[in-house]
LOGUKE-505799 format. One record per residue (C-alpha): residue number from 1; residue in one letter; chain; x, y, z negated. Coordinates in Angstrom, 2 decimals, m for minus. Each point is the difference from the previous one (the first is absolute). Example, Ala and Ser with C-alpha at 12.3 -4.5 7.8 and 13.67 -1.06 7.14 Angstrom:
LOGUKE-505799
<seq->1 type->A mol->A u->12.30 v->m4.50 w->m7.80>
<seq->2 type->S mol->A u->1.37 v->3.44 w->0.66>
//
This chain:
LOGUKE-505799
<seq->1 type->M mol->A u->m28.16 v->m0.47 w->m38.36>
<seq->2 type->N mol->A u->m2.62 v->m0.10 w->m2.22>
<seq->3 type->A mol->A u->m1.52 v->2.72 w->m2.95>
<seq->4 type->T mol->A u->2.18 v->m2.04 w->m2.78>
<seq->5 type->D mol->A u->2.91 v->0.52 w->2.43>
<seq->6 type->E mol->A u->m0.98 v->3.66 w->0.36>
<seq->7 type->D mol->A u->m0.08 v->0.42 w->m3.47>
<seq->8 type->A mol->A u->3.07 v->m1.66 w->m1.13>
<seq->9 type->L mol->A u->1.91 v->2.08 w->2.56>
<seq->10 type->R mol->A u->m1.75 v->3.14 w->m1.59>
<seq->11 type->R mol->A u->1.42 v->m0.87 w->m3.54>
<seq->12 type->A mol->A u->3.63 v->m0.81 w->1.42>
<seq->13 type->I mol->A u->0.04 v->3.46 w->1.71>
<seq->14 type->V mol->A u->m1.08 v->1.65 w->m3.54>
<seq->15 type->G mol->A u->2.73 v->m2.23 w->m1.52>
<seq->16 type->T mol->A u->2.62 v->1.39 w->2.50>
<seq->17 type->A mol->A u->m0.87 v->3.46 w->m0.38>
<seq->18 type->L mol->A u->0.51 v->m0.47 w->m3.72>
<seq->19 type->E mol->A u->3.21 v->m1.83 w->0.50>
<seq->20 type->M mol->A u->1.39 v->2.46 w->2.16>
<seq->21 type->E mol->A u->m0.47 v->2.63 w->m3.10>
<seq->22 type->R mol->A u->1.64 v->m2.47 w->m2.29>
<seq->23 type->L mol->A u->2.90 v->m0.42 w->2.53>
<seq->24 type->G mol->A u->0.29 v->3.97 w->m0.02>
<seq->25 type->I mol->A u->m0.52 v->0.19 w->3.75>
<seq->26 type->N mol->A u->m3.20 v->2.02 w->m0.15>
<seq->27 type->Q mol->A u->m1.50 v->2.40 w->m2.71>
<seq->28 type->G mol->A u->m3.73 v->1.35 w->m0.31>
<seq->29 type->T mol->A u->m2.17 v->m0.31 w->3.38>
<seq->30 type->S mol->A u->3.27 v->0.40 w->2.01>
<seq->31 type->G mol->A u->0.24 v->m3.28 w->2.60>
<seq->32 type->N mol->A u->m2.22 v->m2.30 w->0.89>
<seq->33 type->V mol->A u->m0.48 v->m3.79 w->0.94>
<seq->34 type->S mol->A u->m1.58 v->m2.17 w->2.67>
<seq->35 type->A mol->A u->m0.50 v->m3.57 w->0.94>
<seq->36 type->R mol->A u->m1.57 v->m1.64 w->3.56>
<seq->37 type->H mol->A u->m3.08 v->m1.95 w->m0.64>
<seq->38 type->G mol->A u->m1.44 v->m1.45 w->3.06>
<seq->39 type->E mol->A u->m0.89 v->2.56 w->2.62>
<seq->40 type->C mol->A u->0.22 v->2.84 w->m2.95>
<seq->41 type->F mol->A u->2.21 v->0.98 w->m2.24>
<seq->42 type->L mol->A u->m0.48 v->1.21 w->m3.96>
<seq->43 type->I mol->A u->1.78 v->3.02 w->m1.07>
<seq->44 type->T mol->A u->0.28 v->2.11 w->m3.51>
<seq->45 type->P mol->A u->m2.19 v->3.06 w->m0.35>
<seq->46 type->S mol->A u->0.98 v->3.70 w->0.60>
<seq->47 type->G mol->A u->0.59 v->2.02 w->m3.27>
<seq->48 type->V mol->A u->m0.03 v->m3.05 w->m2.29>
<seq->49 type->P mol->A u->2.56 v->m0.96 w->m2.70>
<seq->50 type->A mol->A u->1.29 v->m3.44 w->m0.19>
<seq->51 type->R mol->A u->m0.92 v->m0.28 w->m3.73>
<seq->52 type->E mol->A u->m3.83 v->1.21 w->0.99>
<seq->53 type->L mol->A u->m0.42 v->m2.55 w->2.86>
<seq->54 type->D mol->A u->m1.99 v->m2.46 w->0.24>
<seq->55 type->E mol->A u->m0.82 v->m2.64 w->2.77>
<seq->56 type->M mol->A u->m3.41 v->1.31 w->1.09>
<seq->57 type->Q mol->A u->1.87 v->3.39 w->0.80>
<seq->58 type->I mol->A u->1.85 v->m2.12 w->2.45>
<seq->59 type->V mol->A u->m1.23 v->1.21 w->3.07>
<seq->60 type->R mol->A u->m0.43 v->m2.05 w->3.97>
<seq->61 type->L mol->A u->0.53 v->1.13 w->2.97>
<seq->62 type->P mol->A u->0.02 v->m1.51 w->3.50>
<seq->63 type->L mol->A u->3.38 v->m0.40 w->1.73>
<seq->64 type->D mol->A u->m1.46 v->1.77 w->3.05>
<seq->65 type->I mol->A u->m1.41 v->2.86 w->m1.81>
<seq->66 type->A mol->A u->0.36 v->3.24 w->2.01>
<seq->67 type->D mol->A u->1.07 v->3.28 w->m1.52>
<seq->68 type->D mol->A u->m3.46 v->1.44 w->0.58>
<seq->69 type->A mol->A u->m1.78 v->m3.03 w->m1.29>
<seq->70 type->A mol->A u->m1.98 v->m0.05 w->m3.36>
<seq->71 type->I mol->A u->2.00 v->m1.07 w->m3.04>
<seq->72 type->L mol->A u->m1.64 v->m2.94 w->m1.71>
<seq->73 type->G mol->A u->m0.37 v->m0.35 w->m3.64>
<seq->74 type->V mol->A u->m0.97 v->2.04 w->m3.10>
<seq->75 type->E mol->A u->3.36 v->1.31 w->m0.38>
<seq->76 type->R mol->A u->2.15 v->1.84 w->2.51>
<seq->77 type->P mol->A u->3.09 v->m2.39 w->0.94>
<seq->78 type->S mol->A u->3.28 v->1.56 w->m0.12>
<seq->79 type->S mol->A u->1.19 v->2.99 w->2.04>
<seq->80 type->E mol->A u->2.71 v->m2.08 w->1.95>
<seq->81 type->W mol->A u->m2.68 v->m3.14 w->0.60>
<seq->82 type->R mol->A u->1.27 v->1.09 w->4.11>
<seq->83 type->I mol->A u->3.43 v->m1.56 w->m0.74>
<seq->84 type->H mol->A u->m1.09 v->m3.10 w->m1.91>
<seq->85 type->R mol->A u->m2.60 v->m0.53 w->2.82>
<seq->86 type->D mol->A u->2.74 v->0.64 w->2.77>
<seq->87 type->I mol->A u->2.38 v->m2.19 w->m1.20>
<seq->88 type->L mol->A u->m2.65 v->m2.80 w->m0.81>
<seq->89 type->R mol->A u->m1.21 v->0.13 w->3.74>
<seq->90 type->A mol->A u->3.69 v->0.57 w->1.24>
<seq->91 type->R mol->A u->1.43 v->m2.95 w->m2.01>
<seq->92 type->A mol->A u->m1.31 v->m3.33 w->m0.23>
<seq->93 type->D mol->A u->3.04 v->m1.24 w->m2.42>
<seq->94 type->V mol->A u->m1.46 v->2.60 w->m2.41>
<seq->95 type->H mol->A u->m2.65 v->m0.49 w->m2.68>
<seq->96 type->A mol->A u->1.03 v->2.50 w->m2.75>
<seq->97 type->V mol->A u->1.07 v->3.35 w->m0.20>
<seq->98 type->V mol->A u->0.97 v->2.13 w->m2.49>
<seq->99 type->H mol->A u->0.95 v->3.82 w->m0.14>
<seq->100 type->T mol->A u->1.82 v->1.59 w->m2.76>
<seq->101 type->H mol->A u->1.54 v->3.39 w->m1.28>
<seq->102 type->S mol->A u->2.73 v->m1.72 w->m1.59>
<seq->103 type->I mol->A u->2.31 v->2.74 w->m1.51>
<seq->104 type->A mol->A u->3.54 v->m1.08 w->1.40>
<seq->105 type->A mol->A u->m1.28 v->m1.25 w->3.66>
<seq->106 type->T mol->A u->m1.93 v->3.14 w->0.11>
<seq->107 type->A mol->A u->3.02 v->2.50 w->m1.07>
<seq->108 type->L mol->A u->1.87 v->m1.55 w->3.22>
<seq->109 type->A mol->A u->m3.06 v->0.58 w->2.07>
<seq->110 type->I mol->A u->m0.37 v->3.48 w->m0.72>
<seq->111 type->H mol->A u->3.26 v->0.38 w->1.35>
<seq->112 type->G mol->A u->m1.00 v->m2.31 w->2.93>
<seq->113 type->R mol->A u->2.79 v->m2.59 w->m0.59>
<seq->114 type->E mol->A u->m0.44 v->m3.57 w->1.23>
<seq->115 type->I mol->A u->1.71 v->m2.89 w->m2.73>
<seq->116 type->P mol->A u->3.09 v->m0.96 w->1.74>
<seq->117 type->A mol->A u->1.41 v->m3.50 w->0.08>
<seq->118 type->L mol->A u->1.86 v->0.76 w->m3.35>
<seq->119 type->H mol->A u->m1.23 v->m3.40 w->m1.53>
<seq->120 type->Y mol->A u->m1.11 v->m3.21 w->1.75>
<seq->121 type->M mol->A u->m3.30 v->m0.02 w->m1.63>
<seq->122 type->V mol->A u->m1.13 v->3.09 w->2.54>
<seq->123 type->A mol->A u->m0.23 v->m3.18 w->2.41>
<seq->124 type->A mol->A u->m3.47 v->m1.01 w->m2.30>
<seq->125 type->A mol->A u->m1.61 v->3.01 w->1.83>
<seq->126 type->G mol->A u->0.48 v->m1.66 w->3.59>
<seq->127 type->G mol->A u->3.28 v->1.84 w->1.06>
<seq->128 type->K mol->A u->3.32 v->1.58 w->m0.34>
<seq->129 type->S mol->A u->m1.61 v->2.86 w->m1.36>
<seq->130 type->I mol->A u->m3.33 v->1.57 w->m1.43>
<seq->131 type->R mol->A u->m1.38 v->2.75 w->2.07>
<seq->132 type->C mol->A u->m1.08 v->3.63 w->m1.05>
<seq->133 type->A mol->A u->m3.00 v->1.15 w->1.97>
<seq->134 type->P mol->A u->m0.45 v->3.20 w->0.96>
<seq->135 type->Y mol->A u->m2.63 v->2.19 w->m2.48>
<seq->136 type->A mol->A u->m3.42 v->0.59 w->1.16>
<seq->137 type->V mol->A u->m2.78 v->0.99 w->m2.01>
<seq->138 type->F mol->A u->m1.31 v->m2.83 w->m2.83>
<seq->139 type->G mol->A u->m2.99 v->m1.83 w->1.65>
<seq->140 type->S mol->A u->0.55 v->0.95 w->3.53>
<seq->141 type->Q mol->A u->0.08 v->m1.80 w->3.19>
<seq->142 type->Q mol->A u->3.22 v->1.50 w->0.87>
<seq->143 type->L mol->A u->1.53 v->m1.70 w->m3.38>
<seq->144 type->S mol->A u->m1.33 v->m3.19 w->1.00>
<seq->145 type->D mol->A u->1.38 v->0.12 w->3.04>
<seq->146 type->H mol->A u->3.28 v->0.98 w->m1.49>
<seq->147 type->A mol->A u->m0.31 v->m2.82 w->m2.61>
<seq->148 type->L mol->A u->m0.56 v->m2.56 w->2.79>
<seq->149 type->A mol->A u->2.96 v->0.92 w->1.89>
<seq->150 type->A mol->A u->2.31 v->0.09 w->m2.77>
<seq->151 type->L mol->A u->m1.20 v->m3.66 w->m1.21>
<seq->152 type->D mol->A u->0.53 v->m1.38 w->3.57>
<seq->153 type->E mol->A u->1.97 v->m3.26 w->m0.94>
<seq->154 type->R mol->A u->m0.13 v->0.99 w->m3.25>
<seq->155 type->H mol->A u->m1.57 v->m1.06 w->m3.32>
<seq->156 type->A mol->A u->0.25 v->3.38 w->m1.91>
<seq->157 type->C mol->A u->0.83 v->3.82 w->0.77>
<seq->158 type->L mol->A u->0.47 v->3.41 w->m1.80>
<seq->159 type->L mol->A u->m2.67 v->2.78 w->1.01>
<seq->160 type->A mol->A u->1.76 v->3.42 w->0.22>
<seq->161 type->H mol->A u->m1.06 v->2.59 w->m3.27>
<seq->162 type->H mol->A u->m2.30 v->m2.94 w->m0.86>
<seq->163 type->G mol->A u->0.72 v->m3.76 w->m1.21>
<seq->164 type->V mol->A u->0.53 v->m3.48 w->1.34>
<seq->165 type->I mol->A u->m2.14 v->m2.39 w->1.78>
<seq->166 type->A mol->A u->0.91 v->m3.80 w->m0.71>
<seq->167 type->L mol->A u->m1.51 v->m3.10 w->2.14>
<seq->168 type->G mol->A u->m0.63 v->m3.56 w->m1.12>
<seq->169 type->T mol->A u->m1.91 v->m3.28 w->0.81>
<seq->170 type->D mol->A u->m1.71 v->0.09 w->m3.30>
<seq->171 type->L mol->A u->m0.32 v->3.03 w->m2.87>
<seq->172 type->A mol->A u->2.95 v->m1.33 w->m2.08>
<seq->173 type->R mol->A u->2.30 v->0.05 w->2.74>
<seq->174 type->A mol->A u->m0.64 v->3.32 w->1.18>
<seq->175 type->V mol->A u->0.10 v->1.29 w->m3.74>
<seq->176 type->W mol->A u->2.95 v->m1.72 w->m0.21>
<seq->177 type->L mol->A u->1.93 v->1.95 w->2.94>
<seq->178 type->A mol->A u->m1.22 v->3.02 w->m1.17>
<seq->179 type->H mol->A u->2.10 v->m0.51 w->m3.26>
<seq->180 type->E mol->A u->2.72 v->m0.63 w->1.94>
<seq->181 type->V mol->A u->m0.07 v->2.56 w->2.19>
<seq->182 type->E mol->A u->0.00 v->2.34 w->m3.26>
<seq->183 type->V mol->A u->2.75 v->m2.15 w->m1.47>
<seq->184 type->L mol->A u->2.42 v->0.59 w->3.29>
<seq->185 type->A mol->A u->m1.27 v->3.67 w->m0.01>
<seq->186 type->K mol->A u->1.58 v->0.22 w->m3.76>
<seq->187 type->Q mol->A u->3.02 v->m1.67 w->1.26>
<seq->188 type->Y mol->A u->0.67 v->2.18 w->3.11>
<seq->189 type->L mol->A u->m0.58 v->3.20 w->m2.17>
<seq->190 type->L mol->A u->2.73 v->m1.06 w->m2.47>
<seq->191 type->A mol->A u->2.14 v->m1.18 w->2.27>
<seq->192 type->L mol->A u->m0.17 v->3.44 w->1.68>
<seq->193 type->Q mol->A u->1.79 v->1.88 w->m3.18>
<seq->194 type->I mol->A u->3.12 v->m1.54 w->0.51>
<seq->195 type->G mol->A u->m0.32 v->0.76 w->3.68>
<seq->196 type->A mol->A u->m1.30 v->m1.78 w->3.51>
<seq->197 type->P mol->A u->m0.33 v->m3.65 w->m1.02>
<seq->198 type->P mol->A u->1.55 v->m2.58 w->2.57>
<seq->199 type->L mol->A u->m2.66 v->m1.84 w->2.14>
<seq->200 type->L mol->A u->0.06 v->m3.64 w->1.16>
<seq->201 type->S mol->A u->0.47 v->m0.29 w->3.33>
<seq->202 type->D mol->A u->m2.39 v->m0.85 w->2.78>
<seq->203 type->E mol->A u->1.62 v->m3.67 w->0.04>
<seq->204 type->Q mol->A u->m0.35 v->m0.19 w->m3.89>
<seq->205 type->M mol->A u->m3.78 v->0.86 w->0.44>
<seq->206 type->D mol->A u->m0.35 v->m2.35 w->2.53>
<seq->207 type->E mol->A u->1.13 v->m2.54 w->m1.88>
<seq->208 type->V mol->A u->m2.48 v->0.78 w->m3.00>
<seq->209 type->L mol->A u->m3.01 v->0.68 w->2.12>
<seq->210 type->E mol->A u->0.55 v->m3.82 w->1.18>
<seq->211 type->K mol->A u->0.35 v->m1.20 w->m3.46>
<seq->212 type->F mol->A u->m3.13 v->1.64 w->m0.74>
<seq->213 type->K mol->A u->m2.00 v->m1.73 w->2.66>
<seq->214 type->T mol->A u->0.37 v->m3.00 w->m2.27>
<seq->215 type->Y mol->A u->m0.09 v->1.60 w->m3.66>
<seq->216 type->G mol->A u->m1.71 v->m1.51 w->m2.62>
<seq->217 type->R mol->A u->m1.65 v->m2.60 w->2.36>
<seq->218 type->R mol->A u->0.11 v->m3.37 w->m1.52>
<seq->219 type->N mol->A u->1.00 v->m3.26 w->1.88>
<seq->220 type->K mol->A u->m2.50 v->m2.29 w->0.47>
<seq->221 type->E mol->A u->2.21 v->m2.98 w->m0.60>
<seq->222 type->H mol->A u->0.32 v->1.21 w->m3.78>
<seq->223 type->R mol->A u->m3.71 v->0.93 w->m0.64>
//
């Protein structure tokens, strides 16, 4: 990628942060966004509200950065840079990571609850449930390790007492999934008001997961 590509990606990250706020899945300085850029990744800075963010504040870090390495850039990266680094290093299929503190999903995460197979769209996150990673202090390597385990063969997870992580092949896909997780969390909380909701069976979810493998893909013969 050349400098022009990086500039465009920086602008897209700023736009993504603003879109997350518009969707109501982030607020203030909460949450963060990253995207792969060659052997590096670009990530939102620490403590800057989306509405005050500009492309030059986006921080570029090498994917092989170590915990004790010097942080590059004028602005400090998000305190959760380890999660973004570790996901992008471990998952070649992922090119964008978003982290939100969306209200309904975080309410479930406070109770350490996963989102079960109450709706077929749970499969959009890659499995039969959306797991909740155990609690660890924000910004820690332990939290990153917990998140990576909860994301095994998944594209989204909850973080206990914290929020949501969603992954995508690009920024738009990651934000779409983060919003979908919040919608599912709201549906789950509402359904719980009248009792434990009935769940789809493993066989029914297997059928949905199979259909999702080609969902949204256009047949070349019809292009």
